[in-house]
C-alpha positions as CSV (number, residue, x, y, z in Angstrom):
1,X,33.7,-50.7,-16.1
2,X,34.2,-54.4,-16.9
3,X,37.0,-53.6,-19.3
4,X,38.9,-51.7,-16.7
5,X,38.7,-54.6,-14.3
6,X,39.8,-57.1,-16.9
7,X,42.6,-54.9,-18.0
8,X,43.8,-54.5,-14.4
9,X,43.7,-58.2,-13.9
10,X,45.6,-59.0,-17.1
11,X,48.3,-56.4,-16.1
12,X,48.6,-57.8,-12.6
13,X,48.9,-61.4,-14.0
14,X,51.6,-60.3,-16.5
15,X,53.6,-58.5,-13.8
16,X,53.2,-61.5,-11.4
17,X,54.4,-64.0,-14.0
18,X,57.4,-61.8,-15.0
19,X,58.4,-61.4,-11.4
20,X,58.6,-65.1,-10.9
21,X,60.4,-65.8,-14.2
22,X,63.0,-63.2,-13.2
23,X,63.3,-64.7,-9.7
24,X,64.0,-68.1,-11.1
25,X,66.5,-66.9,-13.7
26,X,70.1,-68.1,-13.3
27,X,71.6,-65.8,-16.0
28,X,70.8,-62.4,-17.2
29,X,72.0,-61.1,-20.6
30,X,72.6,-57.4,-20.8
31,X,73.2,-55.7,-24.2
32,X,75.7,-52.9,-23.9
33,X,75.9,-51.6,-27.5
34,X,76.9,-47.9,-27.7
35,X,77.9,-47.6,-24.0
36,X,81.2,-45.8,-23.3
37,X,84.2,-47.8,-22.0
38,X,84.1,-45.9,-18.7
39,X,80.5,-46.9,-18.1
40,X,81.2,-50.5,-19.1
41,X,84.1,-50.7,-16.7
42,X,81.9,-49.3,-13.9
43,X,79.1,-51.8,-14.7
44,X,81.6,-54.7,-14.7
45,X,83.5,-53.7,-11.6
46,X,80.8,-52.2,-9.4
47,X,77.2,-53.0,-10.5
48,X,77.4,-56.5,-11.8
49,X,79.2,-58.1,-8.7
50,X,76.7,-56.3,-6.4
51,X,73.7,-57.5,-8.4
52,X,75.1,-61.0,-8.5
53,X,75.6,-61.0,-4.7
54,X,72.2,-59.6,-4.0
55,X,70.1,-61.7,-6.4
56,X,72.3,-64.7,-7.2
57,X,72.0,-64.2,-10.9
58,X,75.0,-64.3,-13.3
59,X,75.1,-61.3,-15.6
60,X,76.4,-61.6,-19.2
61,X,77.3,-58.3,-20.8
62,X,77.2,-58.4,-24.6
């Protein structure tokens, strides 16, 4: 029973720390290898600007 409690605590701590590190990020790098040109255009023109407006994070697509 103790292992389950410890595992749950470690998982919670990891999620908590990742949430704050993403919240403080100023730039997000997104690897787009193998995506079609149509999907890349959609991401650049529709998704990335909306994400930037909503979260205030610049997205770099590689």
